[in-house]
Structure formats: C-alpha cells, structure tokens
N, C-alpha and C positions, 0 to 999 in steps of 0.2 A: 504494500500500499504506500509506504513512504517513498519508494523508488518512483512510483507513478506520480506522486505529488511533486517531487523534485523535478521530474521530467517535464511536467506541465509548466513549471516555473521558467525552466531554461529552454523550453522547446523552440527550435529554430523556426521562425515565421517571418513574414514579409509584409511591409507597409510603406506608405509614402514617407520619405524622409522630410516632407514639408510640413508635417503636423506634429511638433514637438510637444511632449508632456510638460506640465508645469514646472517639474523639479529641475529642468535643465537650466543651468546658470545663464547661458547665452540667451535663452528665451526672455528672462527677466531683464537682463542687461539691455537687450534690444528695445524693450519698452521704454526704458529710461532715456535711451539715445534718441528715440522718436520725439519724446517731449522736449529734448534739448535741440531739436531741429536737425538732427543728424540722420543720414540714410533715407532721406525722403524720396529717393528714386526707388526704394523698395517698399515703402509704406502703402497700405491698401485698406479700404473699409471692409474688404473680404479677407481679413487678416490672416487667419490660419491657412487659407488657401494659397496666398502669395508669399507667406513668410519664408525668408531665407532663400529665395531663388536667386542664385548667383549666375548671372549671364556670362561673366568672364569664364567661370568654371565650365560652362557648357562649351564654349568656343575651344577651350583647351582640353576637352575630354579625351582621355586615352584609355589604355587597357589596364590601368592601375586599379586594383581591388582595394577598396577602403572598408575596413570593419571597425565597429565600435560597440563594446559590450560593457554595460554598467549594471550593478546591483545596488539596492538600497533598502533601507528600513525606516519606519516611522514608529515612534512610541509616544503616547500622549499621557496626560496626568491622571487618566483614569485607568491606565495600564492596558488600553487597547493597543494592538500592534499590527503593523502591515509589513509585508515583505514584497518587493517588486523588482523587476529587472527591465532592462532596456537594451535591445539588440538591433544594431543598424548595419546595413550593407549597401554599398554603392559601387556600381561597376558601369563605367561610361555614363549613359543617360538613364540607366535603370536604378531606381532607389527602392529600398525596402527597410521596414523595421517592425519590431514586435515589442509591445509593452504589457506583459501580464502582471496581475496583482493577486495576493493572497492576504486575507484579513481575518482577524479574530472576532470582529464584530462589524456586521454589514452596515449598521446605522452610524458608525463612528467616523467614517471617512467620506470626504467630498467626492462627488462624481461616481460613487460606487453603487452599482445596482445588481450585483451578482446574487444568485439564489442561495439561501441557507441550505446546507446539505444535512442529510440525516445524522451523520456522524462526523465529529471533528477529527482532523488529521494534524498532529503536532500542534494542537491548540488553535488551528485555523478552521473556521466554520464555513468559509466560502472562498472561491477563486474565480476570476474572470479575466478575459483578455480585454483590456481597456482600449487599445488601438492595435490595428493590424491591417495589412494590405500590400498592394504592389502599384508602383507608379512609373510613368515614362515622362521625361522632361526633355522637350525639343527646344529649338531656338526660340520659339515664341508661342508654344503650346504645351499643355500639360494634361496627362490622362492619369486617373487614379481609380482603382477599385479597392474597397477595403472598409474597415470600421474606424470611425472617428466622429468628429463633431465639427460643425461650422460655427463661426463667430463673426457675425456681420454687424458693422457699424463703426462710426468714427469715434476716436478716443478710447481710452482704456477703462474697462470695467463700467461702461454705461451702455451695455448692449441691451436691446429690448426683446426682439423676437427670437434670435439665435445667439447662444452664448457658449463659451468654452467651459462653463460650469454645469452644463447639462449632461445627462447620461449619453453614452456614445451609441451610435447606430450604424448600420451597414448601408453603403451607398456607392454610386458611381459618379465621378466628377470630371468635368472638362473645363479647362481655362484656355482662353486665347489672349495673349498679352502682346500687343503691338505698340511698343513704346509708351505713348501717352493714353492709349485706349485699351481697355480690358473688358473682356466678357466672361462670365462664369455660369455654369449650369451644373446642378447636381440633382440626383433622383435616387431615393432610397427607401427602405422598408424600416418602419419603426417598430411595430409589434403586432401580435394578435391578442386582442382582449375581448372576451365574451363573444367569440367567433367573428368579431370585426377585425379584418386586416387594415392596418393603418399604414399609410405611405406619406412621404414628404418629398417636396421638390422645391428648388429655388433657382432663380435666374436673375442676373444683374448686369448692368453696364456701368463702367466706371471711367472717369477722366481724371488724369493726373498730369500736372506739368513737371513732375519729377523734381520739384524744387520746394514748393511751399503750399500747394493746393491739391486736394483730392475731393471730387464730387462723384456720387453714385445714385442710381435708381434701381430698385430691386422689387421683385415679387416672390413671395414665399407662400407655398400652398400645402395644405394637409388634406388628403382625401381618404375615404374609408368606406367600407361596406361589408356586409356579412359575406364571408368567404370571397371577397372581391379580389380578383387577380390584378396584376400589374396592368395599368391603363395605358395603352399605347398612344392614346390621344394626348397625354401629358408628356410623352417622350420628346415631342417637338420642342426644341429649346427656344425657338422664336415663335411663341404663341402666348396667349393669355388665357387663364382659367375662365374668365368671364365669357370670352368668345366661344370657348369649348362648351360651356354649360348652356349658354343661351341658344346654341344651335344644336344641342343634343348630340355632340360628337363623342362623348364619353361612354364607357361600358356600363355605367349606372346612369339611367336617364332621369333628368330632373336637376333642380338648382340647389338642392339641400344636402348634397353628398360630398361637398368640398368647402373649405374655408381658406381664405387668402388674406394676407396683409401686404400692403405696399410700403416700401421704406425709402426715405430720402435721407442721405447722409452728406455731411459737409465737414471737411477737415482743413483748417487754415493755420499756417505759421506766420506770425507777424513779428517783424523787426528782429528775426532770428532768436527770439527769447519767449514769445508768448504763443502758445498753441490754443486754438479755439475750435472745439469739436462739438457737433450737433447732429442729432438723429430724430426723425419723425416717422412714426408708423401710422398708417391709416387702415383701420379694419372695416369701418362703416362710416360713410358720409351721408347726412340727411339733407336732401334737397327739396323733396316733395312737401308742399305746404300742408297737405293732409296729415303726413307723418309728424311734421313739426307741431301741428295743433294737437296731436294725440299725445305729445310728450316725449316722442322718441328722440334720442340724443346721438351725437357722433361717438364713434368708438375710436379713440386715438391714444397714442402714447408718444412721450418725447423725452429726450435727455440732452443735457449740455454739460460741457466740462471746459474749464479754463486752467492752464498751467503756466507757471513762469519759472524759468530756469535761471539759476545762479551759477556761474562758472568760477572755478579757481584752477590753480596750476595742476592739482592732482585729484579733483573731484568734481562731480556734476551733482547739483542739488536742485530738485524740482518740487515746487510747492503748488498745490492744486486745490480746486473746489469743484464739485459737481452736484447736479440735481437731476433726478429721474422721476418721472410720473407716468403711470399707466392706468387708463380708465377702468371702471368697474366691470364693464361688459367686454372690454377689448380682449382679443384672442380667445374669446369663448364663442361657442357656435350653437345653433338650434339643435344640432346633434352633437352630444358631448364628446363623441369619439373623434370629432374634428377639432377639438381644443388643442392649443399649442403646448402639449405635454408629451412626455415619453417615459414609460415604465413608472407612471405615477408622479413624476416630477416635471417642473417647467422646463421648456426648451430654451427659454430666453432668460430674462431677469430671474435670479435665483428665488425671489419672493413672488414670482408669477405675475399678478396683476392686482387691480384694485388697491393701489397704494402709491406712496412716493418716498423718496430717500434723498437725504442731504449728506454729502461727504466733504471733509477737509483733511488734507494730508501732506506728507513730505516724503520723498524718496531721495536717497543719496547713493551714488555710485562712487566709490573711492578706490583709486589705484587699479581700476579694472578687475579687482578680485573680491571686493566687499560691497554688499548692498544692505542698506538699513531702510526701514520703512515704518512710518508712524501714521495712523489714520484714525480720525474720529468720524463717527456716523450717527445719523438719526433716522430711524425707519418707522413708517406707519403702514399697516397692512389691514385691509378690510376683511370682513367675513366672507365675501364672495370671491376671494382670490382663488385662481386655479391651483394655487399651492395647496389649499385646503380641500378643494373639490375638483380634482383634475379631470374628471370625465362627466361633470354635471353640465347640462345645457343651461342656457339662460332662459328665464321665464318670459322676460320681455326686454325691450331695449330702452326703457323709460328712465328718466332722470331719477337718481337716488342720492343719498348722502355720499360724500367722498372723503375718506374711505368709508365703505358701507358698514352699517351695523355697529356692533361693539368691537371696534377695531383695536388691534394690538399696536402699542407704541413702545419702541425700545431704542436704546442707544448703546454704542459699543466703542471700545478703544482697542485698536489692533497695533501690536508691536512685532516686527519681524526682522530677522538678521539672516543673511545668506553669505557665507564665506567660502570662497574657492580656495581651499588651503594650499593646494598644489595642482598639478595637471591631472592628478587621479582622484583627489578627495574634495568633496563639497559637503559642507555642514550647514544645516538650516534649523533655526529656532524660531517658533511662532508662539505668540501669546495673545489671548483675546478675552477681554472682560465685557460681559453683556449685562445690561441693567435696564429696567423699564418701569413704566407706570402701572403695568398689569402684574406686579409682583414677579416679574421676570428677572432672574439673576443667575449668572453662570460665569465661570471662569474656566478656560481651557488653555492648555499649553501642550505643544508637541515638538519632538526633536526629530530631525531627519538627518540620515547619513547616507551619502551616495559614494560608491567607490567604483572607479573605472578599471575593470579587469584587463581590458584589451583595447588597443586602439593602434591602427596602422594607417598610413596614407602614403 
C-alpha cells in the first residue's frame, strides 16, 4: 500500500509549463515586478495562460532536455500537513509538468478538492493531481490539454469570474499571440452533479502595447444538462452563446441551459510607478422598461486596484489598495447547475458573490531572494453568496439589500515571508488573524519547505 502511495506522489506526468503552482518563488516575484512596471511585454489579463512565455527561448530552441523536480511540505498550527511534488520537463517547444498533493485534512488547505478515502495511508486521508497536462508552444501560438485553472482579470488578487484560487478542472486551451494582439479560447469539463454534466468555456481578445497598457474583452460560459454531452456548437471559438441559444444551435434546445458573463479589463502603468487595474463583469443588463418597473436589477461585479512602487538600490516595495464588489444575483442562474462554481466552491472570487472586500497592503522584494508581504482586509458576505449555496438558483432578479440578509462581516491581517535560501531550498511562513462582528475569530499559521531535488538545463 505504501509503495503505491509514494508512486502516486512521484509518478511521472505531463502538463503545460505555463501554469505554475503558487509555491514557486519566481511566480510571486513576477507579480511584484509587474506592479513595479517591469516585464510589461509579458503581462496579460489572461495571466496564467500567458505567464512566462519567453519568445527568445522559442527562437533559440534546441535539442536540450530540461528537467526540474521539486518536493515540498506544509505544516500548519493545527498540525494538519501536506506533501506535494512538482516535476517539469521541457524539450524544444514541448512543455510538461505534474503537481500532485497528499493531505491529512481535505478542509485545511487552499484549492484542494480531492475525495476523502476510506482508509488513511501514512496519516494522509486524500490525494489528488492538482495540475497536469501537455502543451506545445510555437512562435506565436500555444496549445494545451490538461488540468489546471484560468485566472482572468487585470491586477493581482482582484479576480471576479475566474481565479487561480478555484478548484482545478480539465480543459483544452488555445492562444494566439501576435505581438500586440492576443486571442484565447478554452473549453473544459467541470463535473457531474446529480446527473448534470457541467462544462465551461471562455474566449477573449486582448490588446497590449507591451509597455504600459493592456485592455481585454472576454466571454465566459457555463452550460449543463442531464447526461449532456460536449456541445459542438460551443467549440467554435469565434461565436457567442447568445447567438447559439437564440437560434437553437446547441444540443439542448432553449435559452435556460447556459449562463454567461462578459468581462472588460483595463491595466495601466502611470509614470513608471503607479499601476491602475480595473475589471467589470456583466451577467445581466436590464433595458426593458417593463422589467425595470417590476424591480429587476442589473447583475454586475467590478474590482479596482492601485499600487505605488518605491525603488531602492536592493529592494522593490509596492504599496497597494483594492476594492471588489459582486452583486447578490451575479454569477447565479435560473438553473443552479449553471452557477459559477466547481466542486462546491466558487470559480472566481473566493467568497463567491453577494459581497464586497477592501484591502490595503505592502509587498517587498529584497535582493531577488526574499519576499515579505503584509495585508489588511475587510470583507462582507451576504446570505445569498454562491459560496454558501453553490448550486441554488435565484428565485428572482429583484433588488434586495446588499449584502443580503444577515451578512457576515470580518477583517483579517495577513503576514507572509518567502525566502529562497539558495538555488535548491525555499522557505515560506504565513500567518493570518481573522476577526469579525459575527463572533468570528481565528488564527492560522503554516510553514512550507520546498527542496529542488534535480534541475538541469
């Protein structure tokens, strides 16, 4: 049994090297550099899809085989623990990686949705592959099939409909990147719930001047049905779900079997020091006078973030403030299986919908090997959030209090340190104190250690 468990952890698998797990130091470092106005020829509102595409490396591609193998562990203050590994392979334009996880408590770790097994193994109650797949990267296009998650929007940690904090899902992805213009399309399977097959797809266009401006427009769709197969009408990357439904081109006839939001994102760097990021999602717009008179309201969400960087000879310091708000009915549908959730958790903002959040913080990158982060937040979540009722349909689209009902109000203080001790070792320490008006109080701390077993280039 133990041999099979360890084999699962280190099993050789393949995934796109474009979608890095959170624990990689370079991933966090890149976020700080973006706020400092660096590498804006790489930045994208479809972040995880474009992340770390190195065009120079493509031009210089050769027969060199590059392997990277890391293992790591997490221990929190309640003695919950996780063991994970990260294995990456690159050969010419083909990229692959695997990121499996084993946990002692499925509810104790972010982004984890593996099933609890009947018997524990070495103290672990569950294991899952968080990321896996295979990709091909051309001069200006990218193909990927695998398991991962999309994170769409301008700015850091103000994502609305799709976030890198969601559970992972299996999908096919295509990107066309022609200098200043980019196009992305993905289509995947979310889950089967109560015999309903649930699917997700997204498509978007983006303009970047590769210097200080990025603008994008996107459509994200969730469709479902009892034993519904993959719908070929949605495979067309240059189409709209409205046109498909209104003309009955889908394999489930009618206009109630899919739910879509449209997103507009804007990212701007000012004076090489100030970054201004904005996102708007539109789920429902009310134009009809009869609907307005009946009390029906718009279903929207929006977020904004501003950061200011302070340079010194050996450090970058970014101070920032952000606000996020998502309406009570937004991302909820008349059929609950078309809500923006996956495995019972939100696909976008970690708190789902029907709420708002304010954040103030500071991130520091020192000597390229040490990151420190302090953040204060205030969050209010209503009773009708899809976080609490993931598959519940809306009863009507009429105006209500916001956040709705007896909403939860809480504040938190986050302190985090990440130290790349040397080329092989990375140490992470996170602490968070949560307190609120609803007798909510909690303190959590966790320690992470990552060791690079092997790397060659």
